[in-house]
C-alpha positions as CSV (number, residue, x, y, z in Angstrom):
1,M,54.6,113.4,106.3
2,S,56.7,109.7,106.6
3,L,55.0,108.3,109.1
4,H,57.9,105.8,110.7
5,G,57.2,105.9,114.3
6,S,59.9,105.3,116.8
7,L,60.9,101.9,117.3
8,A,63.6,99.7,119.8
9,P,67.2,100.8,119.5
10,T,67.6,97.6,117.7
11,V,65.3,98.1,114.9
12,D,66.2,100.5,112.1
13,R,63.7,103.3,112.3
14,G,64.3,104.1,108.1
15,S,64.0,100.8,106.9
16,L,60.3,100.6,106.9
17,Q,59.2,103.5,104.3
18,F,55.6,103.7,103.1
19,F,55.9,107.1,101.2
20,P,59.3,107.9,99.2
21,S,61.6,110.5,101.1
22,Q,60.0,113.2,99.5
23,G,56.8,112.5,100.7
24,P,53.7,111.2,99.2
25,S,52.8,111.7,95.6
26,A,49.7,113.9,94.6
27,A,48.1,110.7,93.4
28,A,47.8,109.2,96.7
29,S,45.4,111.7,98.1
30,R,43.6,111.4,95.1
31,A,43.5,107.4,95.3
32,G,42.1,108.0,98.7
33,F,44.9,107.7,101.1
34,R,44.3,109.5,104.6
35,F,46.8,111.4,106.5
36,G,47.1,113.5,109.5
37,E,47.0,112.5,113.2
38,K,43.9,110.9,113.5
39,G,42.6,107.8,112.8
40,T,39.9,105.1,113.4
41,H,42.2,102.9,115.6
42,S,41.7,105.5,118.5
43,S,37.8,103.7,118.4
44,R,37.9,100.5,116.1
45,T,40.3,97.6,114.6
46,I,40.5,96.9,111.0
47,M,36.8,95.7,111.4
48,L,37.3,92.3,109.2
49,T,34.4,90.5,110.6
50,E,32.3,93.2,109.6
51,L,33.6,94.1,106.3
52,T,33.5,90.5,105.3
53,A,29.8,90.4,105.8
54,V,29.3,93.6,103.7
55,L,31.0,92.7,100.7
56,A,29.7,89.2,100.9
57,G,26.1,91.1,101.4
58,I,26.3,93.8,98.8
59,P,26.8,93.7,94.9
60,G,30.1,94.5,93.3
61,E,28.1,97.5,91.6
62,A,27.0,99.5,94.9
63,N,27.4,103.0,95.5
64,R,28.2,104.4,98.7
65,G,24.9,105.3,99.5
66,D,24.0,101.4,99.1
67,Y,26.3,100.7,101.3
68,A,25.2,103.1,104.1
69,A,21.3,102.0,103.3
70,A,22.3,98.3,103.6
71,I,24.4,98.7,106.7
72,V,22.0,101.6,108.8
73,S,18.6,101.0,107.5
74,G,19.0,97.3,106.2
75,N,21.0,96.7,109.5
76,C,22.9,93.9,107.5
77,L,25.5,93.5,110.2
78,A,22.9,92.9,112.7
79,K,23.7,95.3,115.3
80,T,21.2,96.4,118.0
81,T,21.0,99.7,117.8
82,S,20.4,102.5,115.2
83,A,23.2,104.8,116.4
84,T,25.6,101.2,116.8
85,R,24.5,100.5,113.1
86,R,25.2,104.5,111.9
87,L,28.5,104.8,113.9
88,T,29.6,101.1,112.2
89,N,29.0,102.7,109.0
90,Q,30.8,105.9,109.6
91,R,34.1,103.6,110.7
92,L,33.9,101.5,107.8
93,G,33.8,104.1,105.4
94,E,36.6,105.9,107.2
95,L,38.5,102.6,107.1
96,Y,37.5,101.5,103.6
97,A,35.6,104.3,101.9
98,L,32.9,101.8,101.0
99,D,32.8,103.8,97.6
100,P,33.7,102.7,94.2
101,A,34.9,106.3,93.6
102,C,37.7,105.6,96.1
103,V,40.5,103.5,93.7
104,I,41.8,102.2,96.8
105,F,38.2,100.7,97.9
106,R,37.8,99.5,93.8
107,V,40.8,97.7,93.6
108,L,40.3,96.1,96.9
109,R,36.2,95.0,95.9
110,Q,37.7,93.8,92.5
111,L,40.2,91.7,94.7
112,W,38.3,90.5,97.4
113,P,35.9,87.9,95.5
114,R,38.8,86.3,93.8
115,D,41.4,85.4,96.9
116,E,39.6,84.5,100.0
117,A,42.7,83.1,101.6
118,G,44.4,87.1,101.0
119,R,41.5,88.7,102.3
120,P,43.1,89.4,106.1
121,L,46.1,91.2,104.2
122,L,43.5,92.7,101.6
123,A,41.7,94.6,104.3
124,L,45.3,95.5,106.2
125,L,46.8,97.0,103.1
126,A,43.5,99.1,102.6
127,A,43.5,100.1,106.5
128,L,46.8,101.3,106.6
129,A,46.5,103.3,103.1
130,R,43.6,105.2,105.1
131,D,44.3,105.1,108.7
132,P,47.3,107.1,109.7
133,L,47.4,105.6,113.2
134,L,47.7,102.0,112.0
135,R,50.3,103.1,109.8
136,V,52.7,104.6,112.9
137,T,52.2,100.9,114.2
138,A,53.6,99.2,111.7
139,P,57.4,99.5,111.8
140,P,57.2,98.0,115.7
141,V,55.1,94.9,114.2
142,V,56.5,94.4,111.3
143,L,60.4,94.7,111.3
144,L,59.9,92.0,114.6
145,P,61.5,89.0,114.2
146,A,59.2,86.0,114.1
147,G,58.6,84.2,117.3
148,V,59.7,86.9,118.9
149,E,56.7,88.7,121.7
150,L,55.5,91.8,120.7
151,P,56.7,94.8,123.2
152,R,53.2,97.1,123.8
153,A,56.0,99.7,124.6
154,S,57.3,100.1,121.1
155,I,53.5,100.7,119.9
156,S,53.1,103.3,123.0
157,T,56.3,105.0,121.5
158,A,56.0,105.1,118.1
159,L,52.5,106.5,118.4
160,R,53.5,109.0,121.3
161,D,56.2,110.4,118.6
162,V,53.9,111.0,116.2
163,V,51.1,112.4,117.8
164,G,52.7,114.0,120.8
165,E,50.4,114.5,123.9
166,R,47.2,115.0,121.9
167,F,46.3,111.3,123.5
168,N,45.9,111.3,126.9
169,D,47.1,107.4,128.4
170,A,43.9,106.1,128.1
171,V,43.1,107.0,124.2
172,L,46.9,105.7,123.6
173,D,46.2,102.7,125.5
174,K,43.2,102.1,123.5
175,V,45.1,102.8,120.2
176,V,47.9,100.3,121.1
177,R,45.0,97.2,121.9
178,N,42.9,98.0,118.6
179,A,46.1,98.3,116.4
180,A,47.7,94.8,118.2
181,S,44.0,93.2,117.1
182,S,44.3,94.7,113.4
183,W,47.8,92.9,113.3
184,A,46.6,89.8,114.9
185,Q,43.2,89.7,112.7
186,A,45.7,90.1,109.9
187,G,47.6,87.4,110.9
188,H,50.8,89.2,111.9
189,L,50.6,88.4,115.5
190,Q,48.9,85.5,117.6
191,G,48.3,84.8,121.1
192,R,45.4,86.6,123.6
193,T,47.5,88.1,126.2
194,F,51.0,87.6,124.9
195,K,51.1,88.7,121.1
196,I,53.7,86.7,119.4
197,R,55.1,87.8,115.7
198,H,53.8,85.3,113.2
199,R,55.4,85.4,109.5
200,V,52.3,85.9,107.1
201,Q,52.0,84.3,103.9
202,A,50.9,86.6,101.0
203,T,48.9,86.0,97.9
204,P,49.1,87.2,94.4
205,S,46.3,89.4,95.0
206,A,48.0,91.1,98.4
207,V,51.5,91.5,96.6
208,A,49.4,93.2,93.3
209,F,47.5,95.5,95.4
210,A,50.4,96.1,98.2
211,L,52.5,97.4,94.4
212,Y,49.9,99.4,93.4
213,L,49.5,101.4,96.7
214,G,53.3,101.7,96.6
215,H,53.0,103.0,93.2
216,L,50.2,105.6,94.5
217,A,52.1,106.5,96.8
218,G,55.3,107.1,94.7
219,F,57.6,104.6,94.2
220,R,59.0,103.6,91.2
221,S,60.6,100.2,89.8
222,E,62.7,98.4,92.3
223,E,61.5,100.5,95.2
224,L,58.4,99.1,94.8
225,L,59.9,95.6,96.1
226,T,61.7,97.4,99.1
227,S,58.5,99.7,100.3
228,G,56.8,99.3,103.5
229,W,54.3,98.4,101.3
230,S,55.5,95.0,100.3
231,A,57.1,94.5,104.0
232,A,53.5,94.9,105.6
233,V,53.0,91.6,103.6
234,D,56.2,89.5,105.2
235,C,57.7,90.2,101.6
236,S,61.2,90.2,100.8
237,P,62.2,92.3,97.6
238,T,62.8,88.4,96.1
239,S,59.3,87.2,97.6
240,A,57.5,90.3,96.1
241,R,59.1,90.1,93.0
242,S,58.1,86.2,92.5
243,L,54.8,86.9,93.3
244,A,54.3,89.6,91.4
245,L,55.4,87.3,88.6
246,E,52.1,85.2,89.7
247,A,49.9,88.1,89.2
248,K,51.0,88.7,86.1
249,R,50.1,84.9,85.1
250,I,46.5,85.2,86.7
251,G,45.9,88.6,85.0
252,L,46.3,91.1,87.7
253,V,49.3,93.2,86.1
254,D,51.2,93.6,83.6
255,L,55.2,92.9,84.3
256,R,58.4,93.7,82.6
257,G,61.5,92.4,84.2
258,A,64.8,91.3,83.7
259,G,67.9,92.2,85.3
260,D,67.5,95.4,87.2
261,V,64.5,96.4,85.2
262,F,61.4,96.0,87.3
263,E,58.3,97.5,85.6
264,V,54.5,97.0,86.6
265,G,51.7,98.2,85.1
266,F,48.2,98.5,87.0
267,E,45.7,98.9,84.0
268,R,44.3,95.3,84.9
269,L,44.1,95.9,88.3
270,D,42.0,99.3,88.0
271,R,40.1,99.0,84.8
272,A,37.9,101.7,85.7
273,A,41.0,104.3,86.2
274,A,42.3,103.1,82.9
275,R,39.3,104.2,80.7
276,R,39.7,107.5,81.7
């Protein structure tokens, strides 16, 4: 299912696609994408502060059990109760997997230490892949012009179109608040009371990750430059192509692009998959 949500009448709801018209590729589920009508944003945001602390304190070669032990037993996030520690571990696992067996997390973990400036966008991209509710809220935010206040009703309508009456008004409002906070943590929104659209500055690492997620979702060639994954980091096809060339220069991807040809190789980005 392609979750576009419902937008204001002035927005073309077909202009932000996270999956091809035929639906996600089989590789998407294997890579760790999550689907359905449930998501972590019914109770949490993208938890950027917690994710940053966890990844700073745990070695890159750690497995899922190591992350759980550090969060729950080691209390690396300084939570006050064991119940809160367990819930935090669960929610971070939902959003990011925290498991090198998951392609999405494995690539996120590889890119994280080498791109401090791009971390909010890396976290956002991983959360978009893992949380269907957050994906639904993307069009109302991403397609909003810079400098314009976000109408909260646009997110509410987008969510209601997908979840129907499964959420009562209180839960729906909480998802809206959490999603707005997540987009603010990523840099797309600014302001406390009134959320104003702000254009983010993508990094080569963020674009490489966006292109890989688009590839796993089922897009190919030039489609990678126009998918919702590239749009989510505020890249036009031209800027995405330019940053992809920089990602190639710093050794993240292989790229062949001339004229209408745009082919990306991701073996450098996910060496574990390439060895299989």
